[in-house]
N, C-alpha and C positions, 0 to 999 in steps of 0.2 A: 629509383626503385628497381630491384632486380626482377626480370620477367622469368617465366618458367624455363625458356630455352637457355638463358644465362645460368640459371641455377643448375640445370642438368649438366651443362657444359662445365660449370665449376666443379661439380662432383667428379666428372671424368678426369679433369685436370688433377684434382687433389687425390682422389682415391685410386684411379686407374694405374698409378705408378707408385703406390705405397703398399708394398707386399709384405710388411712385417707381420700381419695377422696370419699369413699363410707361409711363413718362412720355410725355406728349403732345409730339410733334415739331413740330406745326403750331400755333404760338401766334398768336392773333388780337391782335396788338399794332400800334399805329399811332403812338405818340408816347412821349415820355419820361414815366415815371410820377411822380406826385406823392408816392405812398405805397409803401412796401415791404410793409406789412401793414395789415389792417383788423381792428379789434375792434368787433364788432357786438353791441350790447346790445338784446335783444329783449324788449319789455314787452307780453306777450300779454294781451289783454282789452280794450284800448282806453284808454290813459292819458289822463286828463283834463288838458287844457292849462291849465285855469283854476286847478288846484291844484298846478301844477308850474312850468313855464317860460315861460308867457305870461299876463301879467295886465293887458295893455293893453286893458281893456274897461270898460264901464260898471260902476259899483259893484254894482248889483243882479245882474249876471251872475256876479260872483265869489263870491256866497254868503258862506261863512265863511272864504274864502281872503283873507288880508291881504297886500298887496304890501309887500315889503321891498327896500331898496337892495342893489345888488351892488357889486363892486369896479370896475365900469365905469359911468361917468357916463351916466345916461339909461336904464340897463337895470335893470328890477326883475323879481323873481320872487316866487313864493308863499312865505309864511313856513314852509311845510313843507320848504323847501330851504335851510336856513341855511348848511350847509357848501358847497353849490354856489354860494351867493352870493359866496363868496370865490374862486371859480374861473372866473367868467364872462369874464374877460379871455382865456381859452383856448378859449371856446366860441362857436359861431355858432348862433343860434336860427333855425330855419326855421319860420316861423309860419303858412304857408299851404299845407301839403301836402294833397293831395286824392286820393281813391280813388273808384272807381265801385262799390265793394262795401261794403254796410252791415251784413252779417251776419258772424258770427265765422269760420265755416269758409272762406267765399269771401274774406273780407277778409284772413285770415291767408295764404291761398294766394297772393293777388294781391301782397301785400306782400313775401313771401319769394321768389317766383318771377318777378314782373313780368307774369304772365299771368292771365287769367280762367280759372277751372277748367273743364275739359272732361272728358266721360266717356270720350273716346276716347284720351286721352294724359295722362301725368303729366309735368310740366315740372320740370327741375332747379331747386333753390334757387340763389341767387346764389353761395353758398359753393362749391357743386359746380362751377359754371362756373369760378370762380377756380381751384379745384383742378385741373380738367381743362386749362385753358388756360395755367396758369403753373407747373405741376409740372415739375421737371427731374430728370434721372437722378441727379444728385449730391445731391438733397435727402434728408435723413436722418429727417425727421419728416413726418407727413401735413400737407397744406395746408388742411384743413378740419376743425376741431375744434368739437364742440358740447358746451357745459358746462352742467350743471344741468338737463338735459332728458331725459325718459324716451323722447323720440322723436328719434332721430338725424336730422340734416338729409338730406332725400331727394335722391338723385341723379337721379330722374326717368328719362328715357330714356337717360341715360348709364349705363355699366357701374357696378356696385355699388362698385367701388373708389374712386369719386369721391363717395360718400356721406360724411357727417361721421363722424369718430371720436368716439364718445360718451364723455364723462366725467361720470358721474352724481354723483360727490362729489369736488370738487377736492382735498380733503384725503386721499383714498384713492389718487389718481393712476390709473394704468392697471393693471387687474387682469391676472393671468396673463402678466406681462411679465418675469418672472425665472425662472431654473431653480430647481426645487424644492430646498430645502435638503438633502434626503437623496440628491440626484443630483449626482455630481461632473461637472466639465467633460468629463473623459475618457469617462465613461459616456454623457453626453448626446451627445457627438460620435459615439460608436459607434452609438447608437440612430438618430441622424440618417443615418449611413452606411447602415445596414440599411434604413431607410425609403426612401431614395433607390434602393437596389437593388431593393426590392420594387415601387416605383412605376415604375421603368424597365421592369421585366418586364411589369407590368400594362399600361403604356402602349403597348407594342409590339403587344400582342394585342387589348386591349379599350379603348384610350384614346379619349376623346371630349372635347368642350369642358368638360363638367362635371368630369371627373377632372383635366383640365389646370388648371381654375380653382381646384380644391381645392389642387393642388400649389403654384400661385402664391400662394394665401393663406398656406399654411404657410411658404413661402420669404420672403414679405413679412414675416410675423410674426417670423421669425428675424432678419432684417435690422433690424427695429425694435428687438428686444430687445438687439441688439449696438450700436445707435446710441450714440455718445458724447453725443448731445444729449437722450437720454431723461430725463436728470436734470432737465430743465425741468419735468417733471410732478411733481417732489418739492418741495413748498412749503417743507419744513423747511430746504432749502438756500439759501433767500433770506436776504439780509443783514437783521439785526434792524432796522436803521435804515429799511428799506423795509417789512418785514412789519408793523411796529408802526403803520404808517399805516392799516392795514385792520382792520375789525371782524371778529368771529369767525363771523358768519353765512355761509351758503353763497354768497350773492350776492357779498359782498365778497371772499371767498376765491376765487371764480370769476374776479373781476376781477384778482386777483393772479396767478392761473394764466395768464390771457390775456395779461397784460403779459410774463410770463416766456416764453411761447410766441412773442410778437412779437419779443422780444429774440433768440430763436434762429432767426428767419426764417420762422415759420409765417405763411402768407399771410392766413388768414381764421379767426378764432375768434369763435364766437357764444355769448354768455352769456344765459341766460334768467332773467327775473324775472317770474313770472306773477301772475295774480290782480288785474287792474286793471278788472274788469267790475263797476263799482259802480252797479247800478241801484237799490240801496237802501242805507240806513245808510252813506252816503258818508263822513260825518265821524266815524263810529265806526270804520270798517274801513280807510279809506285811510291814516291817519297812520303806521301800522306799516310798510306797504309803501313809502310815500314816504320814511320814515326810512332804510330799507335802500338805496334807490336813491341818496339824498342822500349817505350815507356812502361807499358803494362807488364811485360814479362820481367823487366828489371825490378819494378816495384814488387811484384809477386815474390821474387827470389829474396829480396830484402825483408819483406814481411815474414815469410816463413822462417828465415834465418833468425830474425830478431825474437820471434816467439818460440824458438826451439822446435819448430815443426818440420824443418827441412830434412832432418835425419829419418823421419818416418813418413814423409810424403814424396812420392815420385812425380816429378813434373815432366810432362811429355810435350814436345812440339812436333806436330806431324802434318803432312800434306799428302795429296794423292800421287804426285810425281813432281819432278823438277822441270827446269827449262833448258833448252838447248844452248850450247856454247856460242852459237852464231847469232848475231843480231840480224833480224830479217829486214826486208825492204821497207817494212812499216815501222821500223825502229822498235821492235818487240822481240820476244823470244818465244819459240814454239815449244810444244810438249817434249819432255825427255824423261822417259821412265827408267832408263838404263843408268842409274847412278845419280842420286839426289841426297839432300841433307835433311836430317831430323835431329832433334836434341833430346837429351835426358839430363835431369838434375835431381839431386837429393837421393834419399833412401840408400845411401852407400854406393852410388855409382862412382866410377873412377873419374872424378871431376878434374877440370883443367887439362884435358887431353882431347886430341882428335883421333877417333878410331876409324881405320880404313884410309885408303888413299886412292884418289882418282888420277887418271892420266892428266898430264899438264894441259892437254888440249880440251879437257872437260868431257870427253866422250864416253869413257868407260872406267870401271873400277880396275885397279891393278893390284889391290891388296885388301883382303878381308871384306868381300861383298856381303851384304845382309839383305836377305829377301824380306819383303813386307810381312810375310807370315812369321818369320823369325822375330821380327820387331814386335808383333802382337803377342807372340808366345812369351817373349821376354817380359812384357808388361804384366801379363797374368801371372807368370812365374814369380815376379817380384812381390806379388800379393799373397804368395804361398800356394798358388793353384798349380795343378799338374796340367800342362798343355795337352797331354795325351789322354787325360781322363775323359771317358765317354759319358755323354748324356743322351738319352733317347728323345727324339722328336715326337710330336703327337701321332705320327704314323709308325713309330717304333724303330726308326732308323737311327743308328748311332752317329753322333757328331762330337767333335772336340773343338774348343775355342782356338786351339793352336793350329787346326787343320794339319798340315804336315810340317809346320814350322818348329824349329828347335830354339829353346831359350838360350840366349847368348850370355851365359853365366860369367864369362870372362870380363864383361863390362862392369862388374861389381867387385868391390873390395872383399877379400876373404873368400872368393869363390873360384 
């Protein structure tokens, strides 16, 4: 039996991130979009480029990472990525991403928001920008969903309705999204009628922004529960030919959920796979996490391709910074913000290529560096948004999701 605390918490989970009742009318759009949706894979901790997707370095830099061939001539990756080696014709490797933040909290904040952290303000994550700027009244699902994360994506100075809808376990879907089995439709409707009656009376005498916000959350929750597309969160409804592509772990299942959400038009899904901070025991601890990423990402790319969704879905693999080329005394790699690897796939990116070049000693870019703000600006631009389009904060200050970053249009075909 659900208690009052659980019920209120369920409402906040459902309604607090379901903004389609109050959809934004002023969209910052400037061009035709390359992508309809973004699936953003977040590897918190600082993924090592040398043990994953970039092995174009001196042999001593690679440590125990062995280059293997991919299905694209001239592109190699680490032996920890055997499944992804068969999918590199769908992938663009960005080898020279940079950030000015070398510590985890600041690096995470900069990567997810595009801004340096400030004590005076909290900036929205990119997914919140997308939700605010692209949500329409006819949308039946939230446009920012965070999967496998205990921390939902922050809306920063935007209203809470633009924060991510959190899905802690992709196999459980959305909690509190169905009428209790012991309550009939008629009983539920009558309870709703009585609640509206009480709310109307209270609102006339004592109404304020807080009470109105609570009523909006409740109404948003009801709309979400009645949405014909809520079945996207039920993985058991996927065709066996697709679901069998995926492993049983939470990351792979999260990738399956994100693909289903993209198919239903959800604009931005973020999947987390944490634990990449290997300062010691790199070759003992990394293989298990690398295996999850290898299987889940390769299955996702196959899924999207088989369903014809890869052309309209931008898949992003991102991390806060990379790792140093030196193996330290604890057999690990330390933080390296000056040149690391991220991936793009789908939505017309120039797949099957490596963009940018690092020095052979792995220390710095020697060709085409990309600042993390450029990276974020490019993602938003792919959705049709103007990275320089201003939106006012609650205090009237103008901000842009791109900060000072420039969209890297050359990464896409026909641009």
